N, C-alpha and C positions, 0 to 999 in steps of 0.2 A: 627537877627543874628547879629552880628558887623560886620565889613566890614573888619575888622586885624583877627577876629577869622574865616572871610572864605574861605583862603587859606591856610588855618593850614587843616581845613574838608574838605578841595576840596580835599586834599593833600590823605589823608587819610583815603576817598572813593576811589581815584584812586588806590591807593596803596592794598585794598582789591582789588579788581578789579583783581589788576595785579599776587594779590597770586592764584586766583579761578582762573585764565590764565594756571600759569601755573601749578597746580594743577593738572589741564584739560592735560597738554601738559609731562607729568610725572618729574618736575622740580622738584622735591620733598623737594628739602632743599635749594631752593630759593623762593617757597609756603610759606613756615617756616621763612623763611627772612621776604616777605613779608607783612605777619603774623600778625607778632611782628612791624612793623614799622602802620603800620593799625591800633593798640589799642595803638600805642605810639604818635603819629600825634594827632588822636582822643582823648587822655586825654588832650595833649596840648590844643588845638580847649577849651574844657571846661575848662580847668583853666584858659586862657586867656580871654575867653567870664564868667567866676565868676569871676575873678579877675580884669582885664583889665591889667591882666602881662605877659611878657611873660614868657611862665614857666621855672624855673631853667633845664640848659644843663645836663640830668641823659634819659639814656635808662631804670632807676628802674621802671616799669608801678605801684607795691605796691607804693612804695612810693608816684609818680600819685596820683595814683586811694586813696592813704590815705590822700594827699592834698586837695583833692577833696571832698571827705567823701561819697568814692563808697560805696554802700550796699556788707555787707559780697558775696550774691551770684556771683553778678561781680566779686570783687578782688579775689574770684574760678580762673571765668575764667581765669584773669588774674595769674595766679600761673600754669594754664595748659599753657600759649604760654609767658613766661618767658624763660624757656631752649632753646628756641629756638633760643636767640639773641649769644648765650654765645656756643651753637652747630654748630651753621655752619658759622662764621664767621672764624673758620679757621683749619686746621687739630690741631687732639686731640695730644699734647703733650706728652698724655703714650700710649697711644695704637699707634697714629701713621693712625688715622681716619680719613677719609678724607669727610670734611662734604656733597659732593657730595652724601659718602659710609652711613652718619651716619641717616639720615634718609629717613625711606621708604614712603611709599603710606599714610598706617595707623595715622605713625605716623604725616605726615604732612596736612590728612582731619583733627586727630584735632586740631593740630592751625590753619586753618582757621576756623572748626567750631567756637574755642571760641574765634576767634576776630572779628567775625560778632557777636559773638552776644555782644561783650562787644559795635560793634559800631553800634549797633540794641538801646541798654541801652545809650547809648552816645547821640543818632540821638532824641534821645525821651528828652534826659536835652536840647538838646540845640532846641529842634523846638518843645515846647510842644504845641506850636497851630494845630500842623500837628498829634499828636497818642488822642487830647483832641477834638473831633467833635465838 
C-alpha cells in the first residue's frame, strides 16, 4: 500500500471501529453515520491506490464504487449503507423526525454489517498478499 493511501485506510478502519462501539452503546444514528463514513473513506483509499489521484469530493458510494469497478455484490452493499448519509445528518424536513429517532438498532446493525463487508472487500483489494497466503 502506498504511503498516501495509508492515512485514508487507517481512518476508514477507525471509523468502522467507532461505528461498532457506537452500536454497542445504543447510539444508533451515530453508528450508521460512521458506518457510511468507513465505506466512503475506504473507497477513497482504493481510488487513490488504484489511480494515484485523490478521489473526487463526493459522498456518493455508488459513484466511487463505479470509479474503482467494484463488483455487483459489493455495489449492493453500498446500496444498504448509502441511505445512512442523509438519514442521520438533519431532522427530516417533512416529518420533523430527528436522526436520533430515525435509526433503530436493526437499521444501524444493517448499516454496520454492510460497511464491514465493504471494508473486508476493500482490504482484499488493498492488501492482496494478506488474502492470498
